[in-house]
C-alpha positions as CSV (number, residue, x, y, z in Angstrom):
1,X,-0.1,0.2,0.1
2,X,3.0,2.1,0.8
3,X,4.8,3.6,-2.7
4,X,8.2,5.0,-2.4
5,X,8.3,8.8,-3.5
6,X,10.9,11.3,-4.0
7,X,11.8,14.6,-2.8
8,X,13.2,17.2,-4.8
9,X,14.4,20.9,-3.7
10,X,12.4,23.8,-5.0
11,X,15.4,26.2,-5.2
12,X,17.9,24.0,-7.2
13,X,15.2,21.5,-8.3
14,X,17.7,18.2,-7.5
15,X,16.4,15.3,-6.3
16,X,17.8,14.5,-2.7
17,X,15.6,12.8,0.0
18,X,13.2,9.4,-0.6
19,X,10.6,8.5,1.5
20,X,7.4,6.5,1.4
21,X,3.7,7.6,1.8
22,X,0.3,6.0,1.8
23,X,-1.4,7.3,-1.2
24,X,-5.0,6.4,0.2
25,X,-4.7,8.3,3.0
26,X,-2.7,11.3,1.8
27,X,-3.5,11.9,-2.1
28,X,-2.1,15.1,-2.6
29,X,1.4,15.9,-2.6
30,X,3.7,16.2,-0.3
31,X,5.9,18.7,0.8
32,X,8.8,19.0,3.6
33,X,11.5,21.5,5.1
34,X,14.8,19.9,4.4
35,X,18.4,20.5,4.2
36,X,19.5,20.6,0.5
37,X,23.2,20.1,0.6
38,X,23.4,21.5,-3.0
39,X,22.2,25.3,-1.6
40,X,23.2,24.9,1.6
41,X,20.3,25.6,3.6
42,X,17.1,24.4,4.9
43,X,14.7,25.0,1.7
44,X,11.2,23.2,1.1
45,X,11.2,19.8,-0.8
46,X,8.4,18.5,-3.0
47,X,7.0,15.2,-3.6
48,X,7.9,14.0,-7.3
49,X,7.5,10.8,-9.6
């Protein structure tokens, strides 16, 4: 039921993190505030394909 998703930085558009989510409970896209090693700061990371 849980699918693996990739999180990409909204500033530099690089894919940095992977996580899992239950698509039945959360059908919309996830967004977390994570550290981006390329931007060297905390930026919002959105779910990508």
